[in-house]
PAVOBA-487387 format. One line per 4 residues: their letters; for each residue x, y, z of N, C-alpha, C. Coordinates in steps of 0.2 Angstrom, whole numbers. Layout:
a> X Y Z X Y Z X Y Z | ...
//
This chain:
mspk> 442 576 557 448 577 552 445 580 546 | 447 586 544 445 589 538 446 585 532 | 442 585 527 443 581 521 450 582 517 | 452 588 518 458 590 515 464 586 518
hrhp> 463 584 525 469 581 528 467 573 529 | 462 571 526 461 564 527 466 559 523 | 467 553 526 471 549 523 468 546 517 | 472 544 511 469 542 505 465 536 506
lade> 466 532 511 462 526 512 455 527 515 | 454 533 517 448 535 520 442 535 515 | 444 535 509 439 535 503 438 528 502 | 431 526 504 429 519 504 430 516 497
slan> 430 520 492 431 517 485 438 515 484 | 443 517 488 450 515 487 451 508 490 | 446 506 494 448 499 498 446 493 493 | 449 493 488 448 488 483 455 485 482
gkfi> 456 479 479 462 476 477 466 473 483 | 473 473 483 477 470 488 480 475 492 | 481 474 498 484 478 503 489 474 507 | 495 477 509 499 474 514 501 479 519
iveg> 499 477 525 501 482 531 508 480 534 | 512 485 534 518 484 537 519 490 542 | 525 489 546 526 494 552 529 500 549 | 534 500 545 538 506 543 540 507 536
ktdr> 542 513 535 544 515 528 549 511 525 | 554 508 528 559 504 525 556 497 523 | 551 495 527 548 489 525 544 490 519 | 540 495 519 537 497 513 541 497 506
erll> 547 501 507 551 502 501 554 495 499 | 555 490 504 558 484 502 553 480 498 | 547 480 500 541 476 497 540 479 490 | 540 486 489 539 489 483 544 487 478
eila> 550 486 480 556 484 476 555 477 472 | 551 473 475 550 466 473 543 464 470 | 538 469 471 531 468 469 531 469 462 | 526 464 458 525 465 451 518 466 450
epvt> 514 467 455 507 468 454 505 474 458 | 499 478 456 497 484 460 495 481 467 | 499 483 472 497 482 479 498 488 483 | 494 490 487 495 496 491 498 494 498
vvct> 504 496 499 507 495 505 506 500 510 | 503 498 516 501 503 521 505 503 527 | 508 509 529 513 509 534 509 511 541 | 510 508 546 507 510 552 512 514 557
ygtl> 518 514 555 523 517 559 523 515 567 | 522 509 568 522 506 575 515 504 577 | 513 504 583 507 502 586 502 507 584 | 495 506 584 490 510 582 486 513 587
syek> 486 520 588 481 523 592 474 522 589 | 469 524 593 462 524 591 461 528 584 | 464 534 584 464 538 578 467 535 572 | 473 533 573 476 529 567 472 523 565
meel> 470 520 570 466 514 568 460 516 563 | 456 521 565 451 524 561 453 526 554 | 459 529 554 461 532 548 464 527 543 | 468 523 546 472 518 541 468 511 540
irpl> 465 509 546 463 502 546 456 501 544 | 452 505 547 444 504 546 442 503 539 | 445 508 534 443 507 527 445 501 524 | 450 497 527 452 491 524 447 485 526
qnad> 443 486 530 438 481 533 434 477 527 | 433 481 522 429 478 516 434 477 510 | 440 477 511 445 477 505 445 469 503 | 446 468 497 446 462 494 452 457 497
evyv> 458 459 498 463 455 501 468 460 505 | 468 458 511 473 462 516 478 457 519 | 484 459 519 489 455 522 493 459 527 | 495 455 532 499 459 537 506 455 537
lvda> 511 460 537 518 457 537 522 462 542 | 523 460 548 526 465 553 532 461 556 | 536 465 560 542 462 563 541 456 567 | 546 452 568 545 446 573 548 448 580
desg> 545 454 582 547 456 589 541 458 593 | 542 460 599 537 462 604 532 467 601 | 534 472 598 530 477 595 526 475 589 | 530 471 585 526 468 579 521 463 581
mklr> 522 459 587 517 454 589 511 458 592 | 512 464 595 507 468 598 503 471 592 | 506 473 587 502 476 582 498 471 578 | 501 465 577 498 459 574 491 457 578
rqlr> 492 457 585 486 456 589 480 461 588 | 482 467 588 478 473 586 474 472 580 | 478 470 575 475 470 568 471 463 567 | 473 458 571 468 452 571 461 454 573
qelp> 461 458 578 454 460 580 451 465 575 | 454 469 573 451 474 568 450 471 561 | 454 467 559 454 464 552 454 456 552 | 449 453 555 449 446 556 450 442 550
narh> 448 445 544 449 441 538 456 442 534 | 460 446 537 467 448 535 471 441 535 | 475 440 530 480 435 530 487 437 533 | 489 433 538 495 435 541 501 432 538
lytr> 506 436 536 512 433 533 518 434 539 | 523 430 539 528 430 544 535 430 541 | 539 434 544 546 433 543 549 429 548 | 555 426 547 558 422 552 561 426 558
kmyr> 560 423 564 563 426 570 570 428 569 | 574 424 566 581 425 565 582 432 562 | 578 434 557 578 441 554 576 446 558 | 571 445 563 568 450 567 563 455 564
evar> 566 458 559 563 464 556 562 463 548 | 556 465 546 555 464 539 560 468 535 | 563 474 537 568 478 534 574 474 534 | 576 469 538 582 465 538 581 458 535
tple> 575 457 533 574 450 529 577 451 522 | 581 446 520 583 446 514 578 446 508 | 579 450 503 574 451 498 572 444 495 | 576 439 495 575 433 492 570 429 496
ylvk> 570 430 503 565 427 508 559 431 507 | 559 437 507 553 441 506 549 439 499 | 553 438 494 550 435 488 546 429 489 | 549 424 493 546 418 495 540 419 499
ilhv> 540 423 504 534 424 508 528 427 503 | 529 431 499 524 434 494 522 429 489 | 527 426 486 525 421 481 520 415 484 | 522 413 490 518 408 493 511 410 495
ahie> 510 417 496 504 420 497 500 422 490 | 503 420 485 500 421 478 500 429 476 | 505 432 479 506 439 477 511 439 472 | 510 442 466 515 442 461 521 446 462
vdpq> 527 443 461 533 447 462 537 447 455 | 541 452 455 545 453 449 549 447 447 | 548 444 441 551 438 439 558 437 440 | 562 443 440 569 443 441 571 440 448
wlip> 566 440 453 568 438 459 566 430 460 | 563 427 455 561 420 456 567 416 454 | 568 411 458 574 407 457 571 400 453 | 573 399 448 571 393 444 571 386 448
//
């Protein structure tokens, strides 16, 4: 892959801070809506081919904090298994099976998931 077309995470210096790996664009948008700290939300757009794994995931192997939040369905579980092998130190976060998808999980429940993981969320979402 030419440097011009490399994914921004391919730069090792960018693999600092917090990262949350999700499956899709809607998942990413929902998380960005409630996050209050700088977190890079990485979309896999489904399961990962070898090339995608090299481009998106390998740079995260030395990141400070990596979280995985994928759908509670078969494709999400497959991706989770894949990421467990590639990123053994990643912390896995889960939505409820009744919601099935991160995109369908109520924002209030996503806030709870992130808050329990010590990821700062916008205070407007915190229930006293």
